[in-house]
N, C-alpha and C positions, 0 to 999 in steps of 0.2 A: 248328592248326585252331581257328577261332573257334566260339563256342557255337552259332551258327546252323547252321554246317555239320556240327557234331557231331550235332545233333538231326536234321538232314536225312537223314543216312546211318545212323542208329542202328537202323533196321528198317523195311522197306517197309510192313508192316501198321500200324505206329504213325504213320509219316510221312504216310499217305494222307489224313489229315483235318486237317492242322495249320492250314490257313487256310480252313476250310470252315464254312459256316453252315447247319447242317442245318435250322434253322427255316424257311429260304427254299426248301427243296427241292421243296415241293409247290405253290408259288405259280405262278399264271398257266399252269396245265397245258394249257388249250385252245390258247393262243397258242403254247406251246412245241411241242405236237404238230404244228401246222401247219408250223412252221419246222424241224422235226427233221431232223438229218442225222447219219449215223454213218460213220466211216472205219475199215476193218478191215485191218490189216497181217497177212499170212501170211508169216512169216519161215522160210526153208528153210535150216537150218544145215548147213554143210559145203561149199556151192558147187554148185548145180544145173547139170547139164550142158546148156548152151544148145544145143550141137550135136546133142543127141539129144532135144530138146524140139520146136524148130521145125526141120523137116527139109526140104531141097530136094526138090521134087516134079517139076519138069521133068526130062526124061531126061538132058540134058547135066550139069546141076548135081548131080542125084542120083548119077550115075555117078562124078563127081569126088569127092563126099562119101564115097561107099561105098568108093572105092579107098583113101582115107586110113584107113579104119576096118575094112577087110575082115576081118582076123583077129579083131577084137573082135566084129564083127557076126555072125560065124559061131557065136558062143557063146550068142546069144540063143535062148530057147525060142520066143518069138513073133518070127519073123524080121522084120527091118526092110526087107522088100521093098516096092516101090511099091504093090503090091496090098494090103498090110496097113496102109498109112498112112491118115490121115484128112485128105484134101485140104481146104483152106480157100480162100476168095476172096482173091486177091492184088491189091493196088492196082496200077494200070496203070503207075505210075512204075518198077516193077521190070522192065518190058519183058517179055522172054520167060521170065523166071524165075517160078517159082511155088513155093508152100510147102504143107506138110502138118504136122499134129501127130503125135506118136508114137502107135503103136497103142493104148496104154493111156489115151490122152486123148480118147477118142471123145465123151464127154459134153461136155467143154469145147469140142471142135470144133463140136458142135451148137449150143452157146451162142454161139460166134463167128458161125456162119452165120446165127443168128437175130438178130444185132445186139446181143446182151447181154454180149459180152465182146470186148475188144480186146487187141492185143499191142503192147508197147513194145519195139522192137528195139535191141539193143546199148547198154544203159544201164549206167552205172557211175560210180565216183568219178573226177573230173577237177579239176585246178586251173585249166586253160584248155584250149581245143580244141587237140589235138595230132595228129600223124601218126607213122608209123613212121620216116619220114625225119628228123623233128625229134628223135626218140629217138636215131637213129643219129648225128646231128650233135651230140648232147648239148646241144641248145638248148631242149629241152622241160622245162617244170616238171611234175614228176611227183607224184602223191599219195604220202604217206609210207607206208612199210611195205607195199607191194603184196604180194599173194600170201600174207599172213599171216592165218590164220583170225581170231584174236581182234581184230587191228587192223582188218581189213576189215569184220568184223561191226560193230565200233564206228563205223567210218567211214560205213557205210550208215545206221546208226541215229542218228548224231549229227553227222556231218561231220568228226569228229576220231578219231584213233587211240585205242587202249585207254587208259583213265584219264580219258576225257571225263566231264564232270559232267552235261550236259544233252543230251537227245535232241530231235529236231525235232518229234516228236509232242507232247511236253510243252510245248515252246515255242509250238507252234501253238495249243494250248489256252490258254496264257497270253494270247496275242494275241486269241483269240476272246473271252475274258472282258474284256479291255481295250476291244475294239471294241463291247462290249455285246451280242454275239451268243450268249453263253452265261453262265449263272450258274456260280459256282464251287461245285461239289458234289463229294462224294467219288467220284461215279460217272461223272465225265467221262472218265477215263482208266483203262481196265480191262485187266489182263493175265491170261491164263489159263496163262501160262508164266513161268519165271524169266527175264524179259527186261525189267527195270525201266528200263534206260537210255533207251529210245526215248520212254517216257512221263514222263520226269522233266524238269520245267521249273523256272523260278525259283519259281513258286508252284503248280505242278502236281506231284502225286505219284501213282505208280501204285497202283491199288487191285487187289489180287489176288483172283481167284475161281478155285477149283479144284473140279472135279467137280460143277459146277453150283451151288455155294454159296460164300458167304464163310466164313471161319474161325469155328468155334465152340468153346467150351470144353465138350467132351463130358462131362467129369466132373460138371458141374453138373446134368446130367440124372439122375445117380445120387442126387442130393440134392434132387430135385424142384424144381430151380431156386431153391434157398434164397436169399432176398433178401440176407441178410448175406454169403453167399459171392459172389453177383453183385457186390455193392458192393465186396468185397475185390478180386476179380480184375479188375474194371473200374476200380479206383482212384477210385470215386465219392466216397469220404469222405477221400481223402488230403489232408493239410494239411502244408505245410512252407514255411519262409521261403527255402529253397534254390531259386534260379531254375531250375536244371537239373532238380531233382526235380519242381518244379511243372509244368514243360513236359512232362516225360515222363509225368506223371500225366494231364495233359490229353490227350496223344496216346493213351494207353491208353483213357481214357474215351470219347474221340471215336471211336476205332476200334471199340470194343465197340458203341457206339450205331449206327455206320454199318453194321456187320456185321449187327446185329439188324434194322435197317431193310431192308437188301438182302434178307436171307433171308425176312423177312415179305412183302416185295413179290413175290418169286418164288413163294412158297407161296400167296399170295392172288390171284395173277393166273391166270385161266383161259385157257390157250392150248393149242391143238392143232396141233402142228407136223407136217409130213410126216416120215417116218422118216429117220433119219441112220444111216450105217454105224457100226459099233462100233470104228472105228479111232481112235487118239488124236487126230488132227487133226480128224476129223469130230465127235468128242465135244466138243472145245473150241469148234468153231463152233456146235454145238448150245447150249452154255452162252452163247455170245455172242447167239444168237437169242433165248434166254429172257430175257437181260438187256435186249435191245432191246425185247422185248414188255412189259417193266415200265417203259418210259421215262416214262410219265405219273406212275406212283407214285413214281418216283425223282426226278422234277422236272428232267430233263435235256433241253436243246435241242440240244446237240452232244455226241457221244460218240466216243471214239477207242479202239480195241481193238487188242491184238496177241495173236496165237496163233502157235504155232511147231511145227515138226517137224524132226527131225534125220536123219542117215544119208546125206547127199549128198556126203560126202567119198570119192568112189568111185575111189580109187587102184587098188583091186583088186576083183575080183568084181563089176564094174559090170553085166555082162550078167545076173547073178542078182538084184542088189539094186535097180537103178534102175527096172525095169518095175514092181516092187511099189510102190515109192515113188510113181511116176507114177500108178498105179492108185488109190492112197490119196488123192492130191491131187484127182484127177478125181472120185471119189465124194464127197469132202467138199465141194468147191466146187459141184457140181451140187445136192447136198442143201441147201446154204446158200442157193443161188439160189431153190430151191423154197420154202424157209422164208420168205424175204423176200417172195416173191410171195404166199404164203398169208397173210402179215400185211399185205398191200397196202402194203409199204414198199420195193419194189424201187427206186423212183426216189429214195428217201431214204438208201439205204445203198450204199456203194461199197467193194469189196474189192480189194486189190492185193497182189502178191507181191514179195518181196525176198529176197536171198540174199547170202552172203559175196562171191561172185564167180561167173563162169562157169568153164568148164573148157577145156582144150586140145583143138583138133581132132586133133592128133597123139595117138596112144595109147601106153601104156607096156607093152603086151602084154595086160594083164588089166583095164585101166581107163584113166582119164584123170587129168591133173594139174591143179594150180591155174591158173585163168585170170584174167580181168579183167572185161571187159564181158560182159553176159548179156542174155537176152530175158525179159521179164516180162509178167504178165497183169493187166488191170484189168477188173473185172466189176461190173455193176449196171445198173439201168434208165436211169440218167442218163448212162451212158457212150456215147460215139460208137463203138459196137461194130461188129464185122464188118470191121475194118481193122487195118493195121499202122502204128503211129507210129514215127518214127525210121528207122534204117537197119538192114539185115541184110547185113553184108559177105558176100562170096562164100565158099564152103566150100573155100578153097584156102590154101596157105601163101605167105608172102612177098608179100602185097599191102600196100596203103597203110595198112591198119589191123590189121596183124598184128604183135604185139609179140614174136613168136617162138613157134613150135610151134602156131600157130593160136590164141594168146591174143588175143582181140579188144580192140583199143584202143577204149574207148567213144566213140561218136559223139553220144550224149545223156548229159548229166550227171545225177547224182542230184538236183541242185538243180532242174533243169528238170522232172524227173519229179515230185518232191515238191511243188514250187511249184504245179503244175497241180492237184494234189490239194488243196492249201491254198486255191487260188482257188475251187474248188468248195465248200469249207466256208464260204467267205465272207470270207477274208482279203483286205484291200486291199493295194495296192502297197507302202505304207509298212510294213505288218506283214510282208509277204513279204521285203522287203529286210532287215528286222531278224532274221527267223528264218533266212534264207539269205543271209548277207552276200556270198557269192561268186557270187550269181545274175547279177550284172551282167556277169560274164565271158562269158556265153553268150547265145544268142538267146532269144526269148520262150519262156515255158513252153508245154508241149504243149497242143494243143486237144483234150483227152481227152473233154470233156463237150459235150452237146448245148446 
């Protein structure tokens, strides 16, 4: 491993500021605010059950779906009867078919009906467009290590299996800086969870914020923030001829300075947000909201965030755990939408979901197993909301896009999904092809935005 790579992976809090120029952070704030855009990834670890998120609503499709899951459905406290579902407007291309969201997603259903949220159907990792017949004939090029949690999380976040260096969120920020659409600041790529891969680029490093603030050295408060101790812990006065030691000292000092700047900006920015639930996901999105509110003080024109929640690996006990998880998502996303509207930034901020994979239509008695394609949400004032992009295969077994057991073969690639988000941020075709080299294998990015 060369010196550059050693330094890059020696610690996220140190890495976050290696190529940053804090002195430029407050320049041109008026122009930055007018052109401000933020992208927020909500990653759902474990593989969210797409078949119990977007549910068939027309009688024939619903009955077929329910027949495949009858013994599992009987275990739910809130029954998945048609009367308990949240119907949504369905594009005419689906013919007589119609859809609804799960009972616990009523707030998101309302946002969909108001045109503030869209659904992307059956999206997932692909090397090329394929079908069940191609898999059967062994002519399909398949993504590596399908159905593996670690590998598919990495594939979603970076396009490669576990061990990948760079994520497409970080690479998009690199490209935004290259195009002149963003300054390189420590605060362009912020994580509230231990998910650094997506935000790591060639020159972009994740900046971690937890509990609403950047890391601080609490012990310094006991010594009234003694200047000598601050200089020691922040490596201000470190001197060495050793290149590695010099770089590490710079990282420590830049990180301390950035953390102090972030915390001061949050503390000195008066903002009154609508209430958030006290769930972990909602609290992370509240932190994101406060970070966005300080955009002028932090000097950012583009920001990319990732938040996360786990628990979606519902092999067992799905009827007990999944409704609570869905309720948490619903409350958090509705609160975040309210926060962005209160900041008058709804059109400037887009939130989207991602997950390891979907799950099987077939059940294992008490839950569901690892799938492939899944359905996801995109939310924000700039989104072409109130519609479904992509396809939603029928809730049956052994159709053209069933890889077995109701594992959906994706009909929309991650590249198409991600590239449409990149286009909204301002990336041109050249940048998109560099960030997503496999994009040319598929049709145009989705028209997710107005």
